[in-house]
C-alpha positions in Angstrom: 34.7 243.2 -193.1 31.6 243.2 -195.3 33.6 245.1 -197.9 36.5 242.6 -197.6 34.2 239.7 -198.1 32.8 241.4 -201.3 36.3 242.0 -202.5 37.1 238.2 -202.3 33.9 237.4 -204.0 34.8 239.6 -206.8 38.2 238.2 -207.1 36.9 234.7 -207.1 34.4 235.6 -209.9 37.3 237.1 -211.8 39.4 234.1 -211.5 36.6 231.9 -212.5 35.9 234.0 -215.5 39.5 233.9 -216.5 39.5 230.2 -216.3 36.5 229.9 -218.5 38.1 232.3 -221.0 41.4 230.3 -220.9 39.5 227.0 -221.5 37.7 228.5 -224.5 40.9 230.0 -225.9 42.6 226.7 -225.4 39.8 224.9 -227.2 40.5 227.2 -230.3 44.3 227.2 -230.4 47.3 225.2 -229.1 50.3 227.3 -227.7 53.5 225.5 -228.7 55.7 228.7 -229.3 56.9 229.8 -225.9 58.4 226.7 -224.3 56.0 226.8 -221.4 55.2 223.8 -219.2 51.7 222.8 -220.0 51.5 220.5 -216.9 52.0 223.1 -214.2 51.6 224.6 -211.8 50.8 221.8 -209.3 47.9 221.6 -206.9 50.2 222.4 -204.0 51.4 225.5 -205.7 47.9 226.6 -206.4 46.8 226.0 -202.8 49.8 228.0 -201.6 48.9 230.9 -203.9 45.3 231.0 -202.5 46.6 230.8 -198.9 49.1 233.5 -199.5 46.6 235.8 -201.1 45.0 236.5 -197.7 48.4 238.2 -196.7 48.9 240.5 -199.6 48.5 243.6 -197.4 51.8 242.7 -195.8 55.3 243.3 -196.9 57.6 240.3 -197.8 60.9 241.0 -196.0 60.8 237.9 -193.8 59.3 235.6 -196.5 61.9 236.9 -199.0 64.8 236.0 -196.7 63.3 232.5 -196.2 63.0 232.0 -199.9 66.6 233.0 -200.4 67.5 230.5 -197.6 65.6 227.7 -199.4 67.2 228.5 -202.7 70.7 228.4 -201.1 70.0 225.0 -199.6 68.8 223.7 -202.9 72.0 225.0 -204.7 74.3 224.0 -201.9 75.7 227.6 -201.6 75.6 230.4 -198.9 72.6 232.7 -198.8 74.7 235.6 -199.8 75.3 234.0 -203.1 71.7 234.0 -204.1 70.2 237.0 -206.0 66.4 236.5 -206.5 64.4 237.9 -209.4 64.4 237.7 -213.3 67.6 239.7 -213.6 69.1 239.1 -217.1 68.1 242.5 -218.5 69.1 244.3 -215.5 72.5 242.6 -215.3 73.0 243.4 -219.0 72.3 247.1 -218.4 74.6 247.2 -215.4 77.4 245.5 -217.3 76.9 247.5 -220.3 77.3 250.8 -218.4 80.2 249.4 -216.4 82.0 248.3 -219.5 81.7 251.7 -221.1 82.0 252.4 -224.9 83.7 249.4 -226.5 82.9 247.0 -223.8 82.3 243.6 -225.6 79.6 241.0 -224.9 79.9 237.6 -226.6 76.9 235.5 -227.2 75.7 232.6 -229.5 73.4 233.4 -232.5 70.6 232.6 -233.1 69.9 232.7 -229.4 68.2 234.3 -226.5 69.2 237.9 -226.8 67.9 239.6 -223.7 71.2 240.2 -221.8 73.1 241.1 -224.9 70.4 243.5 -226.2 70.2 245.1 -222.7 74.0 245.7 -222.7 74.0 247.0 -226.3 71.2 249.4 -225.4 73.6 251.3 -223.2 76.7 251.2 -225.3 78.0 247.7 -225.1 79.5 246.1 -228.3 77.8 242.8 -229.1 79.9 240.1 -230.5 77.8 237.4 -232.2 79.2 233.9 -232.6 77.2 231.4 -234.9 76.4 227.9 -233.7 78.7 225.1 -234.6 77.9 222.3 -237.2 76.0 220.4 -234.6 74.0 223.6 -233.7 75.7 223.8 -230.3 77.5 226.6 -228.7 80.8 226.9 -230.5 83.1 226.9 -227.6 86.3 227.2 -229.7 85.0 230.2 -231.6 83.6 231.9 -228.4 87.1 231.5 -226.8 88.9 232.9 -229.8 86.7 236.1 -229.7 87.7 236.9 -226.0 89.7 240.1 -225.9 90.9 242.4 -223.2 87.7 244.5 -223.9 85.4 241.5 -223.2 83.1 242.2 -220.3 81.2 238.9 -220.3 80.3 235.8 -222.3 76.7 234.9 -222.2 75.6 231.3 -222.9 72.4 229.5 -222.8 72.6 225.8 -221.8 70.7 223.9 -223.2 70.7 226.4 -226.0 67.7 228.0 -227.3 66.4 227.6 -230.1 68.4 224.3 -230.7 68.0 222.7 -227.3 71.6 221.3 -227.6 74.1 220.8 -224.9 77.9 220.5 -225.4 79.8 217.6 -224.1 79.6 217.9 -220.3 83.2 217.6 -219.3 84.4 219.9 -222.1 81.8 222.5 -221.4 82.7 222.7 -217.7 86.4 222.7 -218.5 85.7 225.6 -221.0 83.9 227.5 -218.3 86.8 227.1 -215.9 89.4 228.1 -218.4 87.5 231.1 -219.9 86.2 232.5 -216.5 89.8 233.2 -215.6 89.8 235.8 -218.4 86.3 237.3 -218.3 82.9 236.9 -216.5 80.8 234.0 -217.8 77.1 234.1 -217.5 75.2 230.8 -218.0 71.4 230.8 -218.3 70.2 227.3 -217.4 66.4 227.9 -217.9 66.0 224.4 -219.5 68.7 222.4 -217.6 66.1 220.5 -215.5 65.1 218.7 -218.7 68.5 217.3 -219.4 70.0 213.9 -218.8 72.2 215.1 -215.9 71.2 218.2 -214.2 73.5 217.9 -211.1 76.5 217.0 -213.4 75.9 219.7 -216.1 75.1 222.7 -213.9 77.7 225.5 -214.0 77.1 225.9 -210.3 79.7 223.2 -210.0 82.3 225.7 -211.5 81.0 228.5 -209.2 81.5 226.3 -206.1 85.1 225.6 -207.4 85.8 229.3 -207.4 85.2 230.2 -211.1 83.9 233.6 -212.0 80.6 232.2 -213.2 77.0 233.5 -212.7 74.1 231.0 -213.3 70.6 232.0 -213.9 67.5 229.8 -213.2 63.9 230.5 -213.7 60.5 229.1 -212.4 59.0 229.8 -215.8 59.9 226.6 -217.6 60.0 223.3 -215.7 58.1 224.6 -212.8 55.1 225.9 -214.8 55.2 229.5 -213.4 55.7 231.5 -216.6 53.0 234.1 -215.6 54.8 235.1 -212.2 58.1 236.2 -213.5 60.3 234.6 -210.8 63.9 233.4 -211.2 67.2 233.9 -209.5 70.9 234.0 -210.0 73.7 232.1 -208.2 76.9 234.2 -208.1 80.4 234.3 -206.4 80.2 236.1 -203.1 82.2 239.1 -204.1 80.2 239.7 -207.2 76.8 238.9 -205.5 77.7 241.5 -202.9 78.5 244.2 -205.6 75.3 243.4 -207.5 73.2 243.8 -204.4 74.9 247.2 -203.7 73.7 248.2 -207.2 70.1 247.4 -206.2 69.7 243.9 -207.7 67.8 241.2 -205.9 66.3 243.2 -203.0 64.3 240.6 -201.1 61.9 243.4 -199.9 60.8 244.0 -203.5 59.7 240.4 -204.2 56.1 239.6 -204.9 54.5 237.7 -202.0 52.4 235.4 -204.4 55.6 234.7 -206.5 57.5 233.8 -203.4 54.9 231.5 -202.2 54.4 229.7 -205.6 58.1 229.4 -206.3 58.8 228.0 -202.8 56.0 225.4 -203.0 57.2 224.5 -206.6 60.9 224.0 -205.5 59.7 221.5 -202.9 57.7 219.3 -205.3 60.5 217.5 -207.0 58.3 214.5 -207.7 56.4 216.9 -210.2 59.8 217.7 -211.8 60.6 214.1 -212.3 57.1 213.4 -213.7 57.4 216.3 -216.3 60.9 215.3 -217.3 59.8 211.7 -217.9 56.8 212.9 -219.9 58.8 215.4 -222.0 61.4 212.7 -222.8 58.8 210.3 -224.0 57.0 213.0 -226.2 60.2 214.3 -227.5 61.3 210.8 -228.7 58.0 210.6 -230.6 59.0 213.7 -232.5 62.4 212.4 -233.1 61.0 209.2 -234.5 58.6 211.1 -236.8 61.4 213.4 -238.1 63.5 210.4 -238.9 60.6 208.9 -240.8 60.3 212.2 -242.8 64.0 212.3 -243.5 64.4 215.8 -241.8 67.5 217.0 -240.0 66.8 217.9 -236.3 68.9 218.8 -233.3 69.7 216.5 -230.4 67.5 218.6 -228.1 67.6 218.0 -224.4 65.0 220.8 -223.6 61.2 220.8 -223.8 61.1 221.6 -227.5 62.4 220.3 -230.8 64.1 222.1 -233.5 64.1 220.8 -237.1 64.6 221.6 -240.8 61.2 221.3 -242.5 62.9 221.9 -245.9 60.4 224.6 -246.8 60.4 228.3 -246.2 59.6 229.1 -242.6 56.6 231.2 -243.4 55.0 228.3 -245.3 55.4 225.9 -242.4 54.4 228.6 -239.9 51.2 229.3 -241.8 50.3 225.6 -242.1 50.4 225.2 -238.3 48.5 228.5 -237.8 45.8 227.3 -240.0 45.4 224.3 -237.7 45.2 226.5 -234.7 48.7 225.7 -233.5 51.1 228.5 -232.6 54.8 227.7 -233.2 57.9 229.7 -232.8 59.3 232.7 -234.7 62.0 232.2 -237.2 65.6 232.0 -236.2 67.8 233.4 -239.0 69.9 232.2 -240.8 68.0 228.8 -240.2 65.2 230.1 -242.5 63.6 226.6 -243.1 63.9 225.5 -239.5 61.1 225.6 -236.8 61.0 225.2 -233.1 58.0 223.6 -231.6 57.4 223.3 -227.8 56.5 219.9 -226.3 53.0 220.4 -225.0 50.3 217.9 -223.8 50.5 214.5 -225.4 47.3 215.2 -227.4 48.7 218.6 -228.6 52.0 217.0 -229.7 50.0 214.3 -231.7 48.0 217.0 -233.4 51.1 219.0 -234.3 52.8 215.9 -235.7 49.8 215.1 -237.8 49.8 218.6 -239.2 53.5 218.2 -240.1 53.0 214.9 -241.8 50.0 216.0 -243.8 52.0 219.1 -244.9 55.2 217.3 -246.0 53.8 214.0 -247.3 
């Protein structure tokens, strides 16, 4: 017991040291490059993590099943349609192998390449479709690229890096039509930030019987980027098949991640607060970009994407000199830059840097 007490003291000291180091790092730099939520996690989540840390010697089968049940209730689907975990890369590898040589995977560029790259690493053929003139997923072009060899269409909605969403009804009709020809995978990592989460989610299509898989993550809106927790919602037959391939085993879930995600999911007041704050801060960015005469996207995510009209490296360097980390470049938009919406004071500093740079 004495040794256990000492262990907890050491852990507490380590956590305290990490907090001090993080505070020192934050004082030196502002992280606006990874689309994290600077407001989270909530107090209730932190309390649950501390409580659950006393049980880390125990396996998580029971807790994992309870977590799956809570996700199913939240989505309005059956428990056997939930596959927990951050699974995009695993699914890409599985589909790439299943599709064999010549199996095609369609996705939008520039975009979030994890699933496509994973499929390509095992022989999948990647079909890249550029954004349309509004920097949205080009639904017509994507549909035109579907062939008998297409294994899946992969979409991010809202898109990353543009933050754009397609017209809601047109997008859902597209999913219904296209999913009769091939599997459609929709990553909705940022959908909680949009104007109509319930109306825009592709889970509506899944419930209607379409062959659609929807991915969600706790890394963005819920402020749990460091825990690597997400899940997929899938048609029953496909979910069963994926579980048979070893994906989404609840026995392999991390106890701390389960506890944190479960607590976060219950705190929808926090979600509403963050969404409102991001809406306000994003509008401030839009107003500045209008004043500067810069083109920008109609982002509905927790970031803005705009044309600084200067080479990316010059803009990036200016922010770095001010201690602000912004996104990587996104070819072919070589004068554009993506900036995460952080804390209000961080956003103000970033806007001031941009004004000083361009005026």
